[in-house]
Every structure is written in C-alpha cells, then in structure tokens.
C-alpha angles and dihedrals in degrees: 000000000000099000123060112191118213091235093057097042113116114244124211129185129206127166091349091305118122119218117194110198113223116158120012138131091275088055098046105274118128101179111032140026115215129187141161119238126202118193114189121226116280094019115146123203118254092229136297124305137174138221127217094228132040111281123201127203121193110195114224103176141354124014134275134204110232129195108198120175092329096316125113114224137172116226110200134181111289095025130104129217121206113201110197118223116272094015123131113244143155135183124212136170114221092162132099096249132063115263116226128187142157115235129201126196125170113252110270094030112140134206119237115207120174112259094016133090116251113276141179108242111244092239089059096051 
C-alpha cells in the first residue's frame, strides 16, 4: 500500500477544518502520519491544544494565524512551522483565501485538548 491517491484519501472535518488523511498506520506507514489540512477563510481556532510529539506543518497556499506558546506568528505558503511537543498552539485563518498545509506527526503522537483524555486524531490512525 505504498501509494495513496488523493481521490481515495479519507477526509475528516472538525470545527470547519478539513483533514485529508494521507500516510498513517492504517494506510501502511509505521513511522509518520501525514495529512493535508484545509482551513476556510475567516475560520477561528476553537482554542489551543497540544500534541505529545513534535508536529510539523508545511504551508502550501494561503496564510494562517498561529498562536504558539503565547506568540503570534504568520504561517505563509512555502514556510514550515515546527510545533514542539507539549506546547500550546492553535491555527486560524482570518484571511480571504483558504489555507492549505501538509502536517506530519510521528505515529503514536496524541492530541491533548483541555477537558478530554489524550487521543490519536482519526486522520493519524
């Protein structure tokens, strides 16, 4: 199962954000989960969260507003964002164009959302 076609990739939605599952254990990857995210224009984050492993976002198009450990950053096409493990972050899109990025999280990495037990996002399973 080495090739995942865009048309057969499973799509998930959460808080208006689209997650397109590419590589993950259920799709043959043993080391990293990879997915594409699409954040529509004028979509605000639902609050900060953390991950238990470093997560990397590579911006493909548009721009996103990032809150990372209390700092405000702009993530624009062509740039990469490294989110250290156990660090508060959120990603929003206040701009007029969709924001698209590819995200990478090591297999087994979990999301930490206040008030919920740790969980592996479904697009990373």
